[in-house]
N, C-alpha and C positions, 0 to 999 in steps of 0.2 A: 516550386516544390511544396508538397503538402506538409502540414505540421508534423505528422507521424514520421515522414522521411527525414525531416530536419532534426527531430528528436533522436532518431537512430544515428544520424550523422554526428550529433552532439555527443552521444555516448562513446562513439569511436574517437572523435577528435580529442576528447578529454581523457582518453586512455582508461576507461572505467572497467574494462574487462581484463582480468589477469589470469593467465594459465599457470598451473602448477598443481600441488596437492594441498587441499584445504579441508578443514573441518568447519562446516557451516553452523550457523546458529541452531539449525534443526538437529545438529548432531551427526548429520550425514557427511560422508566424504564426497569431494567433488574435484574434478580436474580443472575447474574454473571458478572464479569468484567475480561477482558484479558489484562494483562500488557505486551504487545509485546515489549515495550521499554527495558525491562529487557533482552530479548533474543537479541534484536538489539545491545545492548551494551556488550554482551558476546562474546568473541573471537570465541569460537566454534560455537555459534549460528550464528554469522556473516558469518562464512565460509560456513555453511550449507545453509543459506538463499541465499548467492551468488551462490552456486552450483545449487540449485533448480531453482532459478530465470533464470539462463542462458537458461534453457529448455523452458521458457515461453516467452522470449523476441522476438520481431519481427526480421525478416531476412533482414531488410532494414535499412538505415541510420536513426538514431533517437537521440534525446536528452532526458534526464530523468528529469521529474519535480516532486519534492517531495512536497507533501502537508505538510505544516508546522504543527506540529513538527515531529510526528512519521514517516510520509511519507518521510520527508527530510532525516532522518537517513537511511531509507530503500534505497532511491535514492543514497545516498553517498556510501552505500555498493555495490550497483549495478554498480555505476561509477567506483569503485575500481576494480571490477571484469571484467568490459568490456572495460574500457578506455573511456567510453562515457562521454560527458559533462553533468553536473548536474545543475539544476535550482531549486531555492527554491521559492515556491509560497505560499503566505499567503492569502487564499481566504477571510478571515475576514477583513484584512487591505487592501485587493485588491492590493497587491504588488507582483512583480516578480523580483527576484534577480538572476542574472547570465547572461551568454553569450547566448542570444537568439535574433534571428532576425525574421522578418515577413517571413512566409513560412516554417519555421522549422517544422518537424514532431516530435511530443512530445509524450512520454509515461508517463502517470501520475502514481505516486507511492504513496501508502498509507499503513499504518501499519495494521489497523483493519477496516473493513467495516461493517456497520449496514444498514443504509439507503443510504449511499453514498452522503449525502448532501455536504460534504466538497469537494469530488471529482467533483461533479456537479458544484459547484462554481468555482473551479479551472479550469475546462474545459471551462466554460463561459469566464473567464478572459483571458485564453490563446487564445481562438478563437477571442475574441475582439481585440487582438493584432496581428491577422492575422496568427496564427499558426494552423497547422493541427493536430487534436487530435481525435482518434477513439479507443483508447485502454488504459486500466488502469490495473495495477497489484497491488494486495494487499498481505500482508503476511498472514493474516487470514480473511476469510469471515465468518461472523456470521450466514450466511444462512437465512437472513431475506429478505429484498427486494432490496438490493443494486444492484444486477445484473439486475433486471427488471427496476429499476429506471434509470439505465445508458443506457440500450437498448433504452429507450424512447428518449434519446438525442443522439443516434448514437454511443454509447461507448460500447465496449465489455469488460467485466470484467473477469480477470483471477486471480487465487489465488494459493498460495503455500499450504495452509492448510485451513480446514473448521472447524466449531464447531464440526461436527461429527468426523473428524479426531482426534480432541483433546479430544474426549469422554466426551463432556460437555452435561449434561442432562438438 
């Protein structure tokens, strides 16, 4: 079985998808919620995420910026798999923690994307500090308008899985 299929299986086995009425971090209402943090804290899930993400990362020198909190966990997994430096960015508190200097090329990491408002704020903050950012990677894209919203600010979004991959209706 391919790593992507095993990761999908892991999301289901760990009961990471809940149906009901939810208000998401984006402020939107949804009939489902994805608890990616459960997979990010699972040893097999971490291994599969790292393996899949290696195929999606740029072929140039970069640092990994994790959007606090779920994206930070994702960035740490990628850092462990690549040996790259990780930075924690809290777009709501407007803080950057980690070894970063002006001019660094940064890949922004997030756990689940809906509208990508947290990534957008993170990108703004990193760019204000003189960093180059044009790429973001998420574990799960809900296939709403994250990719379009990010293209509008010059960011290409890639993902490991989508709502369709997870068979969410």
